[in-house]
C-alpha positions as CSV (number, residue, x, y, z in Angstrom):
1,M,-7.6,21.8,11.8
2,F,-4.9,19.2,11.5
3,S,-1.3,20.2,11.1
4,I,1.2,18.3,9.1
5,L,5.0,18.5,9.3
6,I,6.8,17.7,6.0
7,V,10.4,16.5,6.4
8,E,11.5,16.3,2.8
9,D,14.7,17.7,1.4
10,E,13.6,17.8,-2.2
11,T,12.1,21.3,-2.1
12,K,10.0,20.9,-5.2
13,I,8.3,17.8,-3.8
14,S,7.7,19.3,-0.4
15,A,6.2,22.5,-1.9
16,I,3.8,20.5,-4.1
17,V,2.7,18.2,-1.2
18,A,2.2,21.3,1.1
19,S,0.2,23.1,-1.6
20,R,-2.1,20.1,-2.2
21,L,-2.6,19.4,1.5
22,Q,-3.5,23.1,2.1
23,T,-6.4,22.7,-0.5
24,W,-7.8,20.0,1.9
25,G,-7.7,22.4,4.8
26,Y,-4.6,21.1,6.4
27,V,-2.0,23.4,8.0
28,T,1.4,22.5,6.6
29,H,5.0,23.1,7.9
30,I,8.1,22.4,5.9
31,I,11.4,21.6,7.5
32,E,14.2,24.0,6.5
33,D,16.9,23.1,8.9
34,F,17.5,19.3,8.7
35,Q,19.7,19.4,11.9
36,K,16.8,20.6,14.0
37,V,13.9,18.3,12.9
38,E,13.3,17.2,16.5
39,E,13.2,20.7,17.8
40,A,10.8,21.7,15.1
41,F,8.5,18.8,15.9
42,L,8.4,19.8,19.6
43,T,7.6,23.4,18.7
44,I,5.0,22.7,16.0
45,E,3.4,19.6,17.7
46,P,1.9,18.4,14.4
47,H,-0.8,15.8,14.2
48,L,1.1,13.9,11.4
49,V,4.6,13.7,10.1
50,I,5.6,13.0,6.4
51,L,9.2,11.8,6.6
52,D,11.7,11.1,3.9
53,I,14.4,8.5,4.5
54,N,17.3,10.1,2.7
55,L,17.9,13.4,4.4
56,P,20.9,15.6,5.2
57,Y,22.9,14.9,8.3
58,F,20.6,12.2,9.8
59,N,18.3,9.9,7.9
60,G,14.6,9.5,8.5
61,F,15.0,6.4,10.5
62,Y,16.9,8.4,13.1
63,W,14.4,11.2,13.2
64,C,11.5,8.7,13.6
65,E,13.2,7.2,16.7
66,R,13.7,10.7,18.1
67,I,10.0,11.6,17.5
68,R,8.9,8.3,19.1
69,K,10.6,9.3,22.4
70,H,8.1,12.2,22.6
71,S,4.9,11.2,20.8
72,N,2.8,8.5,19.1
73,V,1.8,10.9,16.3
74,P,1.4,9.1,13.0
75,V,4.5,9.0,10.8
76,L,4.1,8.4,7.1
77,F,7.4,7.5,5.4
78,L,7.9,8.9,1.8
79,S,10.9,7.6,0.1
80,S,12.5,6.6,-3.3
81,R,13.9,3.5,-1.5
82,T,12.2,0.3,-2.8
83,A,14.0,-2.4,-0.9
84,E,11.7,-4.5,1.3
85,M,14.2,-4.2,4.2
86,D,13.9,-0.4,4.1
87,M,10.1,-0.7,4.3
88,M,10.3,-3.1,7.2
89,M,12.8,-0.9,9.0
90,A,10.6,2.1,8.7
91,L,7.6,0.3,10.2
92,N,9.6,-1.5,12.8
93,I,11.1,1.7,14.3
94,G,7.6,3.2,14.6
95,G,6.4,4.4,11.2
96,D,2.7,4.0,10.5
97,D,2.8,3.6,6.7
98,F,5.2,3.8,3.7
99,I,4.6,5.2,0.2
100,Q,7.2,5.1,-2.5
101,K,8.4,7.7,-4.9
102,P,7.2,8.5,-7.5
103,F,3.7,8.6,-6.0
104,S,0.3,10.0,-6.8
105,M,-1.0,12.9,-4.8
106,E,-4.4,11.1,-4.6
107,M,-2.8,8.0,-2.9
108,L,-0.8,10.3,-0.5
109,V,-3.9,12.2,0.5
110,T,-5.9,9.0,1.0
111,K,-3.2,7.6,3.2
112,I,-3.1,10.8,5.3
113,H,-6.9,10.8,5.7
114,T,-6.8,7.2,6.8
115,L,-4.0,7.7,9.3
116,L,-5.6,10.9,10.8
117,R,-9.0,9.2,11.1
118,R,-7.6,6.1,12.7
119,S,-5.5,8.2,15.1
120,Y,-7.8,10.9,16.2
121,T,-11.3,9.3,16.5
122,Y,-12.7,7.6,19.5
123,H,-11.4,4.2,18.4
124,T,-8.0,5.2,19.7
125,V,-9.2,5.5,23.3
126,E,-7.9,2.6,25.2
127,M,-10.1,3.0,28.3
128,D,-13.7,1.8,28.5
129,I,-14.7,4.6,30.8
130,I,-13.6,8.3,30.7
131,Q,-14.5,10.4,33.7
132,H,-15.0,14.2,33.7
133,R,-16.2,16.0,36.8
134,D,-19.3,14.2,37.9
135,I,-20.1,12.4,34.6
136,A,-18.6,9.3,33.1
137,L,-18.6,8.2,29.4
138,H,-18.8,4.4,28.9
139,I,-17.5,3.9,25.3
140,K,-18.4,0.2,24.7
141,K,-21.9,0.7,26.1
142,M,-22.4,4.1,24.3
143,M,-23.8,5.6,27.6
144,V,-23.2,8.6,29.7
145,Y,-23.7,8.1,33.5
146,I,-24.2,10.9,36.1
147,E,-25.2,10.0,39.6
148,D,-28.0,7.4,39.2
149,K,-28.9,8.4,35.6
150,E,-28.1,6.6,32.4
151,I,-28.1,8.4,29.1
152,E,-28.1,6.4,25.9
153,L,-26.0,7.9,23.0
154,T,-26.1,7.7,19.3
155,R,-23.0,6.8,17.5
156,N,-22.3,10.4,16.4
157,E,-23.0,11.6,19.9
158,L,-20.5,9.1,21.3
159,K,-17.9,10.2,18.7
160,I,-18.4,13.9,19.6
161,L,-18.1,13.3,23.3
162,C,-15.0,11.0,22.9
163,V,-13.2,13.8,21.1
164,L,-14.2,16.4,23.7
165,F,-13.5,14.1,26.7
166,T,-10.0,13.2,25.4
167,H,-9.3,16.9,25.0
168,K,-11.1,18.2,28.1
169,N,-10.4,21.7,29.1
170,Q,-8.9,22.2,25.6
171,I,-10.6,23.9,22.6
172,V,-11.3,21.3,20.0
173,Q,-11.6,22.7,16.5
174,R,-14.7,22.0,14.4
175,D,-12.7,20.4,11.7
176,Q,-11.3,17.9,14.2
177,I,-14.8,16.9,15.3
178,I,-15.9,16.6,11.7
179,R,-13.1,14.2,10.9
180,A,-14.1,12.1,13.8
181,L,-17.6,11.8,12.4
182,W,-16.3,11.1,8.8
183,E,-16.5,7.5,8.0
184,D,-15.6,6.1,4.6
185,E,-17.4,8.3,2.0
186,N,-20.0,9.8,4.3
187,F,-18.7,13.3,4.9
188,I,-20.2,15.4,7.7
189,D,-20.4,19.1,6.7
190,D,-20.3,22.0,9.1
191,N,-24.0,22.5,9.3
192,T,-24.5,18.8,10.2
193,L,-22.0,19.2,13.0
194,T,-23.9,22.1,14.4
195,V,-27.1,20.1,14.4
196,N,-25.4,17.1,16.1
197,I,-23.9,19.3,18.8
198,N,-27.2,21.0,19.5
199,R,-29.0,17.8,19.7
200,L,-26.4,16.4,22.1
201,R,-26.7,19.5,24.3
202,R,-30.5,19.2,24.5
203,K,-30.1,15.5,25.5
204,L,-27.7,16.3,28.2
205,S,-29.7,19.3,29.4
206,D,-32.7,17.0,29.8
207,Y,-30.7,15.1,32.4
208,G,-29.5,18.2,34.2
209,I,-26.0,18.4,32.5
210,E,-25.8,22.1,31.6
211,D,-23.1,24.1,30.0
212,Y,-20.5,21.4,29.8
213,I,-20.0,21.9,26.1
214,Q,-19.2,25.5,25.4
215,T,-18.8,27.2,22.1
216,K,-15.6,29.2,21.3
217,K,-16.7,31.4,18.5
218,G,-14.5,31.0,15.4
219,Q,-12.6,28.1,17.0
220,G,-14.7,25.2,18.1
221,Y,-15.9,23.6,21.3
222,I,-14.6,22.9,24.7
223,L,-15.6,20.5,27.5
224,V,-15.4,22.5,30.8
C-alpha cells in the first residue's frame, strides 16, 4: 500500500486531499510541524510527497531540495502560484509535476496514479540484469537464467519479478504489485494477482526454482 506525505498548511485542503486519497487505498500523513518536514519525511518514508510552495518558516522549494538529498521519491507540487517561473523552479529543483490551485480532485488523483505507476514499476529499473542468489533476471529479454537454463516470461510475470527483485528480502504488499501490473485502464484485481503469482511459481518450479517467492499472510510476498 502506498503512503503519501501531504505538506500543505491549509488544513481544510490537506484534510480533503487525505480523505479522498484514503478512499483509493492510500495511507496518508499530514504535516503538522512545518519546521520538521525533513524529519517527518525520514521517519515516514513515503512513496510520494504532495508539497505546497507557500509554507510557514521555509517554502516548498527549500523542502524539495532537502528531500532530494535523501531520496528520489516523486514530489508533486500543489500551489496557488501561477507564474511560469515558479513552475519552472519547482521542476528544476527536483519536482516531478505541478498542479495549480484551485484544482479538481480527479486531476490530482490522476497525477498521483501516474507518478506512482511511473516510479514503482519495472520501467524504473536502470539495470538490464538483476541478480538474486543463483538466478538472474534479464529485463530487456524478458528471461530468467539459472545455471544453463533459460526461462521465458510473460509481461506480467516480468513485472511481478521486477518488483520482487528490486525489493528482495523485503515484504512487498499485494497492492504494490497490483499497481505494477496496472496499465492504462486495465486494472488487475486481487484474484487476478493470485492467479499470476501461482502461475509464475509453477513455471519457476518446473525449472527447479523452489520457494523463492514466499507468501506473508495478510501482507504480501517476499523474494528470499
